[in-house]
C-alpha positions in Angstrom: 46.5 -17.5 -7.3 49.3 -18.2 -9.7 47.0 -20.4 -11.8 44.5 -17.7 -12.0 47.4 -14.8 -13.2 48.6 -17.6 -15.7 44.9 -18.2 -17.1 44.5 -14.4 -17.2 47.6 -13.3 -18.8 48.7 -16.0 -21.0 44.7 -15.8 -22.6 43.8 -19.7 -22.2 40.3 -18.9 -22.6 41.0 -18.2 -26.0 41.9 -22.3 -26.6 39.0 -23.3 -24.6 36.8 -21.7 -27.4 38.6 -23.9 -30.0 37.6 -27.0 -28.5 34.9 -28.9 -29.4 32.9 -29.3 -25.9 33.7 -25.6 -25.5 30.2 -25.1 -24.5 30.3 -27.2 -21.5 33.7 -26.1 -20.6 33.0 -22.6 -20.4 29.9 -23.1 -18.4 32.0 -25.2 -16.0 34.5 -22.1 -15.7 31.7 -19.6 -14.7 30.2 -22.2 -12.3 33.3 -22.8 -10.6 35.0 -19.3 -10.5 31.9 -17.4 -9.7 31.1 -20.2 -7.0 34.6 -19.4 -5.4 33.8 -15.6 -5.1 33.1 -14.6 -1.8 32.8 -11.3 0.3 36.7 -10.8 1.7 38.2 -12.3 -1.1 41.6 -10.6 -2.2 40.6 -7.7 -4.7 43.7 -8.9 -7.1 42.1 -12.5 -7.5 38.6 -10.9 -7.9 40.2 -8.8 -10.7 41.9 -11.8 -12.4 38.4 -14.3 -12.3 36.7 -11.3 -13.8 39.3 -11.0 -16.7 38.9 -15.0 -17.1 35.4 -14.7 -17.4 34.9 -11.5 -19.7 37.4 -13.3 -22.2 35.2 -16.5 -22.0 32.3 -14.3 -23.0 34.2 -12.5 -25.7 36.1 -15.2 -27.5 33.4 -17.6 -28.4 31.2 -17.3 -31.5 28.1 -18.0 -29.2 27.7 -17.7 -25.4 25.9 -21.2 -24.2 22.7 -20.4 -22.4 23.7 -21.8 -19.2 26.2 -18.9 -18.9 23.6 -16.4 -19.2 21.6 -17.9 -16.9 24.4 -18.0 -14.2 25.1 -14.2 -14.7 21.5 -13.5 -14.1 21.1 -15.7 -11.0 23.5 -13.3 -9.5 21.2 -10.3 -9.8 18.2 -12.3 -8.0 17.5 -10.7 -4.6 18.2 -13.4 -2.3 21.4 -14.1 -4.4 22.4 -10.6 -3.7 21.8 -11.2 0.0 23.5 -14.2 0.3 26.7 -13.2 -1.5 26.9 -9.9 -2.7 30.5 -10.4 -3.7 29.4 -12.5 -6.6 26.7 -9.9 -7.5 29.3 -7.3 -7.7 31.3 -9.6 -10.0 28.5 -10.0 -12.5 27.9 -6.5 -12.6 31.3 -5.6 -13.4 31.5 -8.4 -15.9 27.8 -7.2 -17.4 29.4 -3.9 -17.9 32.8 -4.9 -19.2 30.9 -7.3 -21.9 27.9 -5.5 -22.4 28.3 -5.4 -26.3 28.6 -9.1 -25.9 25.7 -10.1 -23.5 23.2 -7.5 -25.2 21.8 -10.2 -27.7 21.7 -12.9 -25.2 19.8 -10.8 -22.4 17.5 -9.4 -25.3 16.6 -13.3 -26.1 16.7 -14.5 -22.7 13.5 -11.9 -22.1 12.1 -12.0 -25.6 11.8 -16.1 -24.9 10.2 -15.3 -21.5 7.5 -12.6 -22.6 6.8 -14.8 -25.8 6.5 -17.6 -23.6 4.1 -16.1 -20.8 1.9 -14.5 -23.6 1.3 -18.0 -25.4 0.5 -19.7 -22.3 -1.3 -17.2 -21.0 -3.5 -17.0 -24.0 -3.7 -20.8 -24.4 -1.5 -21.2 -26.9 0.5 -24.4 -27.6 4.0 -24.3 -29.0 4.2 -27.0 -31.7 8.1 -26.6 -32.1 9.9 -29.5 -30.1 12.6 -28.2 -27.7 15.5 -30.1 -26.7 15.4 -31.6 -23.3 17.5 -29.6 -20.8 20.1 -31.1 -18.6 18.9 -30.8 -14.6 21.5 -28.2 -14.5 20.1 -26.2 -17.0 16.5 -26.9 -15.4 17.7 -25.6 -12.1 19.2 -22.7 -13.6 16.4 -21.4 -15.4 14.1 -21.8 -12.8 16.0 -19.7 -10.7 15.6 -16.6 -12.9 12.3 -17.4 -14.1 12.7 -18.5 -18.0 9.5 -20.5 -17.8 6.3 -19.0 -18.9 3.8 -18.3 -16.1 3.1 -14.7 -15.0 5.3 -15.3 -11.9 8.1 -15.8 -14.6 7.4 -12.5 -15.9 7.8 -10.9 -12.8 11.0 -12.0 -12.2 12.0 -11.2 -15.8 11.1 -7.6 -14.9 12.9 -7.6 -11.5 15.9 -8.7 -13.4 15.6 -5.8 -15.9 15.0 -3.2 -13.1 18.2 -4.7 -11.7 20.4 -4.9 -14.8 19.1 -1.2 -15.4 20.8 -0.1 -12.2 24.1 -2.1 -12.5 24.5 -2.8 -16.2 22.4 -0.6 -18.3 24.1 -1.2 -21.5 22.8 -4.8 -21.4 19.3 -3.8 -22.1 19.9 -1.6 -25.4 17.2 -4.2 -27.1 15.2 -4.9 -24.1 13.7 -1.6 -23.6 12.0 -1.1 -26.8 10.5 -5.1 -25.7 9.2 -3.7 -22.7 7.6 -1.1 -24.7 6.0 -2.9 -26.7 4.2 -5.2 -23.6 2.5 -1.7 -22.9 0.3 -2.3 -26.0 -0.6 -6.2 -25.3 -4.2 -7.2 -24.6 -3.3 -9.1 -21.5 -4.1 -6.4 -18.0 -1.5 -8.3 -15.9 1.1 -7.7 -18.5 0.8 -4.1 -19.3 0.3 -3.7 -15.2 4.0 -5.0 -15.1 5.7 -3.2 -18.2 3.9 0.2 -16.6 5.8 -0.4 -13.1 8.8 -1.5 -14.7 9.6 1.4 -17.0 8.0 3.8 -14.3 10.9 2.6 -12.1 13.2 2.9 -14.5 12.6 6.4 -15.4 12.8 7.1 -11.5 16.0 5.4 -11.7 17.6 7.1 -14.7 15.6 9.5 -15.7 16.0 12.3 -18.5 18.7 9.9 -19.8 16.7 7.0 -20.3 13.7 8.9 -21.6 15.8 11.0 -24.2 17.3 8.1 -25.6 14.2 6.2 -25.6 11.8 8.8 -26.5 9.1 6.8 -28.1 9.5 4.4 -24.8 8.6 7.5 -23.0 5.8 8.8 -24.8 4.0 5.4 -24.7 4.4 5.1 -21.3 3.0 8.3 -20.3 -0.1 7.5 -22.9 -0.8 4.5 -20.1 -2.4 7.1 -17.9 -5.4 6.6 -20.4 -5.1 2.9 -20.2 -8.8 1.2 -20.3 -7.8 -0.8 -17.3 -7.8 1.3 -13.7 -5.1 -1.1 -12.6 -2.8 0.1 -14.9 -3.5 3.8 -14.4 -2.9 3.1 -11.3 0.3 1.7 -11.7 1.2 4.7 -13.8 0.1 7.2 -11.6 2.2 6.0 -8.8 5.2 6.2 -10.8 4.4 9.4 -12.3 4.1 10.9 -8.8 7.3 9.5 -7.6 9.1 11.0 -10.4 8.5 14.3 -8.5 10.8 12.8 -5.9 13.4 11.2 -8.2 13.4 13.2 -11.6 11.7 16.2 -11.3 12.8 17.7 -14.5 11.0 14.8 -15.7 7.7 15.2 -13.8 7.1 18.9 -14.9 5.7 17.4 -18.0 3.0 15.3 -15.9 1.5 18.0 -13.7 -1.5 18.1 -16.0 -1.5 14.3 -16.5 -1.6 13.8 -12.4 -4.5 16.6 -12.5 -6.2 14.3 -14.9 -5.9 10.9 -12.6 -7.1 13.1 -9.6 -10.1 13.6 -11.8 -10.1 10.0 -12.8 -13.7 8.1 -13.2 -12.4 5.5 -11.1 -12.0 6.1 -7.2 -9.2 3.6 -6.7 -7.2 5.9 -9.4 -8.0 9.1 -7.6 -7.1 7.4 -4.0 -3.8 6.3 -5.6 -3.2 9.6 -6.6 -3.9 11.3 -3.5 -2.0 8.7 -1.3 1.1 8.8 -3.6 1.2 12.9 -3.3 0.6 12.5 0.5 4.1 10.1 1.1 6.2 12.6 -1.0 9.3 14.2 0.9 8.8 18.1 -0.1 12.2 19.1 -0.7 12.7 22.1 -2.5 13.4 20.7 -5.8 9.9 18.8 -5.2 8.4 21.7 -4.2 9.4 23.4 -7.5 8.3 20.6 -9.5 4.8 20.1 -8.3 2.3 22.6 -10.5 -0.4 24.7 -8.6 -3.2 22.9 -10.3 -2.0 19.6 -8.6 -2.6 21.0 -5.1 -5.4 22.8 -6.3 -7.1 19.6 -7.4 -6.1 17.8 -4.6 -7.9 20.1 -2.4 -10.8 19.4 -4.5 -10.7 15.8 -3.7 -10.8 16.5 0.0 -14.7 16.8 -1.3 -14.8 13.6 -3.4 -18.1 11.7 -3.2 -16.1 8.6 -2.0 -14.9 8.7 1.8 -11.6 6.8 1.0 -10.5 9.4 -1.9 -11.4 12.3 0.9 -9.4 10.8 3.6 -6.4 10.2 1.5 -6.9 13.7 0.1 -6.9 15.5 3.5 -4.1 13.1 4.5 -2.0 14.4 1.6 -2.6 17.9 2.2 -1.8 18.0 5.8 1.5 15.8 5.5 2.5 18.4 2.5 2.0 21.3 5.0 3.5 19.7 7.7 6.7 19.5 6.0 6.4 23.1 4.2 5.5 24.7 7.6 8.7 26.0 8.4 9.2 28.0 5.2 5.8 29.5 5.6 6.7 30.6 9.4 9.9 32.4 8.2 7.9 34.4 5.5 8.7 32.8 2.2 6.6 34.6 -0.3 6.9 31.8 -2.6 5.9 29.3 0.0 3.1 31.1 1.1 2.0 31.4 -2.7 1.9 28.3 -3.4 1.0 26.3 0.0 -0.1 28.9 2.1 -3.9 28.2 1.3 -3.8 24.4 2.3 -5.1 25.0 6.0 -8.1 27.4 4.2 -8.8 24.5 2.0 -8.9 21.9 5.1 -11.0 24.4 7.3 -13.2 25.4 4.7 -14.4 21.7 4.5 -16.7 22.5 7.5 -19.4 24.1 5.5 -19.7 20.6 3.9 -21.5 19.5 7.2 -20.3 16.0 6.4 -19.8 13.7 9.7 -16.8 11.6 7.8 -15.1 14.6 6.6 -15.3 16.5 10.0 -14.1 13.6 11.8 -11.0 13.3 9.6 -10.5 17.0 10.1 -10.2 16.6 13.6 -8.0 13.6 13.5 -5.2 15.5 11.7 -6.1 18.8 13.2 -3.5 18.3 16.1 -1.1 16.6 14.0 0.0 17.4 11.0 -1.5 21.1 10.5 -0.8 21.8 14.3 1.9 19.2 14.9 1.1 19.5 18.7 2.1 16.3 19.6 5.7 16.9 18.5 5.9 20.4 19.6 7.1 20.3 23.4 6.7 24.1 24.9 3.2 25.5 25.2 4.6 28.6 24.0 5.6 27.1 20.5 2.4 25.3 20.3 0.4 28.7 20.3 2.8 30.2 18.0 2.1 27.8 15.3 -1.6 28.0 16.1 -1.2 31.7 15.3 1.0 31.3 12.2 -1.8 28.8 10.8 -5.1 30.9 12.0 -3.7 33.8 10.7 -2.9 32.2 7.1 -7.0 31.5 6.9 -9.3 33.5 4.7 -12.3 35.0 6.2 -14.3 31.8 5.1 -12.0 29.5 6.5 -11.3 31.3 10.2 -15.0 30.8 10.3 -14.8 27.2 9.3 -12.2 26.5 11.9 -14.8 28.5 14.7 -17.1 25.8 13.0 -15.0 22.9 14.1 -14.5 24.4 17.7 -18.0 25.2 18.0 -18.8 21.7 16.8 -16.3 20.1 19.6 -18.0 22.4 22.2 -21.4 21.0 21.2 -20.4 17.3 21.0 -18.4 18.1 24.7 -21.8 19.1 26.2 -23.7 15.7 24.5 -20.7 13.8 25.9 -21.0 15.3 29.1 -24.4 14.8 29.6 -24.2 11.1 28.2 -21.5 10.7 31.3 -24.1 12.0 34.0 -26.6 9.6 33.0 -24.1 6.4 32.6 -23.0 7.4 35.9 -26.4 7.7 37.4 -27.2 4.2 36.2 -28.2 1.8 39.0 -28.2 4.0 41.7 -29.6 3.0 45.0 -33.0 4.3 46.1 -33.8 5.0 42.1 -37.3 4.0 41.3 -38.4 2.0 38.1 -40.1 5.0 36.4 -36.7 7.0 37.1 -34.4 4.3 35.9 -37.0 4.2 32.8 -36.7 7.6 32.0 -33.0 7.5 32.6 -32.6 4.8 30.1 -34.8 6.6 27.5 -32.9 10.0 27.8 -29.9 7.9 27.4 -30.7 6.3 24.4 -31.8 9.7 23.0 -28.3 11.1 23.8 -26.8 8.1 21.9 -28.4 8.8 19.0 -27.4 12.5 18.8 -24.0 11.8 19.3 -23.6 9.3 17.0 -25.6 11.1 14.3 -22.5 13.4 14.3 -19.9 10.7 13.6 -19.4 8.7 10.4 -20.7 4.9 10.6 -23.6 6.2 12.8 -24.9 2.6 13.5 -21.3 1.6 14.6 -21.1 4.5 16.7 -24.6 4.0 18.2 -24.1 0.4 19.4 -20.6 1.0 20.6 -22.2 4.1 23.0 -24.6 1.5 24.2 -21.9 -0.8 24.8 -19.8 1.7 26.8 -22.9 2.9 28.7 -23.5 -0.6 29.6 -20.0 -1.1 31.2 -20.5 0.7 34.0 -16.9 1.7 34.7 -16.1 5.0 36.7 -12.5 5.0 35.6 -13.6 5.0 31.7 -16.3 7.6 32.4 -14.1 9.7 34.6 -11.0 9.7 32.0 -13.4 10.7 29.0 -14.7 13.4 31.1 -11.4 14.5 32.0 -10.2 14.9 28.4 -13.1 17.6 28.3 -12.1 19.6 30.8 -11.1 23.1 30.4 -9.3 23.6 33.4 -6.9 20.6 32.4 -3.7 21.1 30.4 -2.7 19.5 27.5 -0.5 16.8 29.5 -3.3 16.0 31.8 -5.7 15.4 28.8 -3.6 13.2 27.4 -2.4 11.4 30.3 -6.6 11.0 31.6 -7.4 9.7 27.7 -4.5 7.4 27.7 -5.5 6.0 31.2 -9.0 5.9 30.1 -8.4 4.1 26.8 -6.0 1.6 28.4 -8.8 0.6 30.7 -11.5 0.5 27.8 -9.3 -1.7 25.9 -9.5 -4.2 28.7 -12.9 -4.1 29.1 -14.4 -3.6 25.3 -11.6 -3.7 23.0 -13.9 -3.9 20.0 -15.4 -0.3 20.5 -11.8 1.4 20.6 -11.6 2.1 17.0 -15.2 2.7 16.7 -14.9 5.6 19.8 -11.3 7.2 18.5 -13.2 9.5 16.4 -15.5 10.7 19.6 -12.3 10.7 21.7 -10.3 13.0 19.3 -13.2 15.3 18.6 -13.7 15.9 22.6 -10.3 16.0 23.8 -9.1 19.7 24.6 -5.6 19.8 22.9 -6.2 22.4 20.1 -7.7 25.2 22.3 -6.3 24.6 25.8 -6.0 26.8 29.0 -1.8 26.6 28.6 -2.1 28.6 25.3 -4.2 31.6 27.1 -1.0 33.4 28.9 0.7 33.7 25.6 -2.5 34.8 23.6 -2.8 37.4 26.2 0.8 38.3 25.8 0.6 38.5 21.8 -2.4 40.7 22.3 -0.6 43.0 24.5 2.6 43.2 22.4 0.3 44.6 19.4 -0.8 48.0 19.4 -3.3 47.1 16.4 -4.8 44.2 17.6 -8.3 43.4 16.4 -11.3 41.4 18.0 -13.2 41.8 14.8 -16.0 43.4 16.9 -17.7 44.8 14.1 -14.8 45.2 12.1 -13.8 42.9 9.4 -11.4 40.0 10.4 -8.9 40.6 7.5 -7.5 43.8 8.9 -5.9 41.6 11.5 -4.8 38.7 8.7 -1.2 39.2 9.0 -1.1 40.3 12.8 -0.6 37.9 15.4 -1.8 40.3 18.2 -5.0 40.4 16.2 -5.0 36.9 15.8 -4.6 36.2 19.2 -7.5 38.4 20.0 -9.7 36.5 17.9 -8.9 33.5 19.6 -9.3 34.7 23.0 -12.4 36.2 22.3 -13.9 32.8 20.9 -12.1 31.2 24.3 -14.1 33.7 26.5 -17.4 32.9 24.8 -16.9 29.4 24.7 -14.5 28.1 27.5 -14.3 30.9 29.9 -13.1 28.4 32.7 -9.6 28.2 30.7 -9.2 32.2 31.5 -10.0 31.8 35.2 -6.5 31.1 35.9 -5.0 33.8 34.0 -7.2 36.8 35.1 -4.4 38.7 36.7 -2.6 38.6 33.3 -5.9 39.4 31.7 -6.6 42.3 33.8 -3.1 44.1 33.6 -3.9 47.8 34.0 -0.6 48.5 32.3 -2.3 47.3 29.2 -5.0 49.7 29.9 -2.9 52.5 29.7 -1.8 52.5 26.3 -1.7 55.4 24.0 -3.5 53.1 21.1 -7.1 54.0 21.9 -8.2 50.9 19.6 -6.1 48.6 21.5 -7.6 49.7 24.6 -10.9 49.6 23.5 -10.3 45.8 22.3 -8.6 45.0 25.5 -11.8 46.6 27.2 -14.1 44.8 24.9 -12.6 41.5 25.6 -12.8 41.9 29.4 -16.5 42.5 29.2 -16.7 39.4 27.1 -15.1 37.1 30.1 -16.9 39.3 32.5 -20.4 38.2 31.0 -19.6 34.6 30.8 -18.5 34.6 34.5 -20.2 37.0 36.4 -18.6 38.5 39.3 -15.0 37.2 37.8 -13.5 40.6 37.6 -10.5 40.5 40.0 -10.7 43.4 42.9 -7.9 45.5 42.6 -7.6 49.5 43.8 -5.5 50.4 40.7 -7.8 48.7 38.2 -10.9 50.2 40.0 -9.1 53.5 39.7 -8.2 53.0 36.0 -11.7 51.9 35.2 -13.1 54.8 36.9 -10.9 57.1 34.9 -12.6 55.7 31.7 -16.0 56.2 32.9 -15.0 60.0 33.9 -12.8 60.8 31.0 -12.5 58.1 28.6 -11.3 59.4 25.2 -14.0 57.4 23.8 -17.9 56.3 24.4 -16.8 52.7 24.3 -13.9 53.0 26.7 -16.5 54.4 29.1 -19.4 52.2 28.1 -17.2 49.0 28.7 -15.3 50.5 31.9 -18.9 51.1 33.7 -19.9 47.5 32.9 -16.8 46.2 34.2 -17.2 48.0 37.6 -20.5 46.5 38.4 -18.5 42.8 38.3 -16.0 43.3 40.6 -15.9 40.3 42.7 
């Protein structure tokens, strides 16, 4: 420590610079002093080493290349992990002596860029270079001073690290990277586009303002002739929403352009990048409404991969925005509230690939049922989502539910035939007929899913398993009398057994399992839907009236869903007949509410003949409607219900 103090205070390094072999001595100083820096070294000693090294940079007329290599080596990722203290020392030194290092850093990167460009263009340098020492070769190789593309990648990595730690050293380097954006070599343009994108994300507005030409040139790469460059550009441009929203506002129109790019990989990269954003308030404000609109259009893209990422992106965005929508934020509703409508209107395209993708995200990002633990909250979220839908989107939502119901019926018939295979006493003709019907059902089910041929093959293989546990498990997931927890339990158990018997068909049949599993509309939601209907004095079941009347009314929305359940899955209401036929709800002064309740009860009674519970109080109330109801509809509905009492 005494020696270091003496060297630092007496400014001995100034004398070193005057010696004939100064470069070699300075290089040794750097290797030794940086080599002794370790985590835990006293702070005073580190400061003295920093002071000495700074003097060794500032006093000589030129800085040895070995020294530049040693400094840059400390910024390599592996070196940072091995010795973070040495990396910090190099960062402090680069900041303290940035004026001195600028030209050497510039020369280093210039050599790598020129060397790489010449090597990749097949040029051979004629200029003779003096032979490096073994030490120089080792250090140069460690920081990528050669001429390969990998060396250039290393150089760009070092630029990024210096930009984080000591941006003052890059004063002349950034224009170099800007020049790379215009070279003929696609790989180099990709590297430059990526590097500058990360730098703008790191330093943002300050960097863009200081290097206005670089910022404008970088934005121009959105129209690069290579889709690889355009992909890099849009991935970093979208990330600016997260890191530099004040810059990203300039890019909304350009990002819309990339959502419409002629190359599907660029469109897909744009959708995927939007889908991983963290939707903070700042990000929400930065993203243009035109971006969301075009992202919705990409859900109908002609390419399946693009459609998939677009649907996932919209769903992920909605999942993060939901709390604000639930709280009634007008701003959030105006900008983001239409996302579910965009998704459910995809049903009208009638594309099996799109339908399966929507089904896969429905209970996930849109309804979030997997993370919501209590049934009341699940019901509330379903109502909030459904009430936000446009008239046409609601029809799309019910279209998906109807599709589920149809596939459940087909699958149930498929399972019945699977279970009938090989029964004792069955004749050859009966077996043949069973096999023929099984093949037909396999074809009918497969036609409703993407990759029809694969699904058909997988279902044929499933039928050949003749495993009752798999069949019972699949049927149980479609059973309207099971709650969500039971559905998932049976599904998990059956899939585990299927994985042990035929793991090759798990992924192929996954869309079928997701489609038929009753986790969106489920019986556990029924009592809460009834409560919402009961609490609303203006509920509308849309019986001859516009759905829009109850757009923002959760009670009316509940009525619509209950009507659907009554028509398609009446078994779900069996356990809640007492709540459904609560006489107190029929004594309300709201005439329309009573009529709608009676209409719902009629639908239930028609779905389940003889299903009206017997009760003197209920019979008396219904009889009262028949004798002296305030409307013809009340009397008509009540009369029918009386005939259906069990």
